[in-house]
C-alpha positions in Angstrom: -55.3 -63.2 -27.5 -52.9 -60.4 -27.3 -49.8 -60.5 -29.5 -46.5 -59.8 -27.8 -43.4 -58.8 -29.7 -40.5 -61.2 -29.2 -37.4 -59.8 -27.8 -34.5 -60.5 -30.1 -31.7 -62.6 -28.7 -29.2 -59.7 -29.1 -31.3 -57.5 -26.7 -31.9 -60.1 -24.0 -30.1 -59.4 -20.7 -27.4 -61.9 -20.2 -24.6 -62.1 -17.7 -22.0 -61.7 -20.4 -23.5 -58.7 -22.0 -22.0 -55.3 -21.7 -24.8 -54.1 -19.4 -24.2 -57.1 -17.2 -20.8 -55.9 -16.1 -20.8 -52.2 -17.1 -23.4 -51.0 -14.5 -21.8 -52.8 -11.5 -18.3 -51.6 -12.6 -19.5 -48.0 -12.9 -21.3 -48.1 -9.6 -18.2 -49.7 -8.0 -15.8 -47.0 -9.4 -18.1 -44.2 -8.2 -18.5 -45.8 -4.8 -14.8 -46.4 -4.4 -13.9 -42.8 -5.3 -16.5 -41.5 -2.9 -15.3 -43.7 -0.1 -11.7 -42.5 -0.6 -12.9 -38.9 -0.8 -14.9 -39.1 2.5 -11.9 -40.7 4.3 -9.4 -38.1 2.8 -11.1 -35.1 4.5 -8.5 -32.6 3.4 -5.4 -34.7 4.0 -3.0 -35.6 1.2 -3.7 -38.7 -0.9 -2.0 -41.8 0.5 -1.7 -45.5 -0.5 -4.2 -46.3 2.2 -6.8 -44.2 0.5 -6.0 -45.8 -2.8 -6.5 -49.3 -1.3 -9.7 -48.2 0.5 -11.2 -46.9 -2.7 -10.1 -49.9 -4.8 -11.3 -52.6 -2.3 -14.6 -50.7 -1.8 -15.1 -50.5 -5.5 -14.3 -54.2 -6.1 -16.6 -55.4 -3.2 -19.6 -53.3 -4.2 -19.2 -54.1 -7.9 -18.9 -57.8 -7.2 -21.9 -57.7 -4.9 -24.1 -55.9 -7.4 -23.0 -58.2 -10.2 -23.6 -61.3 -8.2 -27.0 -60.1 -7.0 -28.0 -59.2 -10.6 -26.9 -62.7 -11.8 -29.1 -64.6 -9.2 -32.1 -62.3 -9.5 -34.3 -64.9 -11.2 -33.5 -67.7 -8.8 -34.5 -65.8 -5.6 -38.1 -65.4 -4.4 -39.2 -61.8 -4.4 -39.0 -61.5 -0.6 -35.4 -62.7 -0.5 -34.5 -60.6 -3.6 -35.8 -57.5 -2.0 -34.1 -58.2 1.3 -30.8 -58.8 -0.5 -31.0 -55.4 -2.3 -32.0 -53.8 1.0 -29.1 -55.4 2.8 -26.6 -54.4 0.2 -27.7 -50.8 0.0 -28.0 -50.5 3.8 -24.5 -51.9 4.3 -23.0 -49.6 1.6 -24.7 -46.5 3.0 -23.8 -47.3 6.6 -20.2 -47.9 5.6 -19.9 -44.6 3.8 -21.5 -42.8 6.7 -19.1 -44.5 9.1 -16.1 -43.1 7.2 -17.2 -39.5 8.2 -16.1 -40.0 11.8 -19.6 -40.5 13.3 -20.4 -43.0 16.0 -20.9 -46.6 14.9 -24.4 -46.5 16.4 -25.5 -43.6 14.1 -24.0 -45.3 11.1 -25.8 -48.5 12.0 -29.1 -46.8 12.5 -28.8 -45.0 9.2 -27.9 -48.2 7.4 -30.8 -50.0 8.9 -33.2 -47.2 8.0 -32.0 -47.0 4.4 -31.8 -50.8 4.0 -35.3 -51.3 5.4 -36.7 -48.6 3.0 -35.0 -50.2 0.0 -36.3 -53.6 1.0 -39.9 -52.3 1.2 -39.5 -50.4 -2.0 -38.0 -53.3 -3.9 -40.6 -55.8 -2.5 -43.3 -53.5 -3.8 -41.7 -53.2 -7.2 -41.2 -57.0 -7.5 -44.7 -57.7 -6.2 -46.5 -55.3 -8.6 -44.4 -56.4 -11.6 -45.3 -60.1 -11.7 -47.9 -62.1 -13.6 -50.9 -64.0 -12.1 -48.7 -67.1 -11.6 -46.2 -65.2 -9.5 -43.5 -65.2 -12.2 -41.5 -62.0 -12.4 -42.0 -59.8 -15.4 -39.0 -59.6 -17.8 -37.0 -56.5 -17.1 
């Protein structure tokens, strides 16, 4: 039998830990600033840009936090599709802010989302035990 080191309770990932909210908050702030920066395109800063950045940051941070919280309850296929959908929508939205056609933004979002779905599924499938339970990460 192989001996495995127990993970101390202080190092277990919980929803209330700092890492549980710090990563989504950081991603949200970066995403919000970038969305406002793309929309600004040389114009002066306005309240509309502020609200665009703030709402974009809150929505993305909330979605990442929520998806991270339910990760153990979803089967690997749905979990991978959820990450792919989130990333595809986020990238498509950012690309649409650069004054391109909605068709090209949609196609780019679908390509990126599909790629993330395939990559996430591969990651989840290869990191599970023989019984199909995900490895702790």
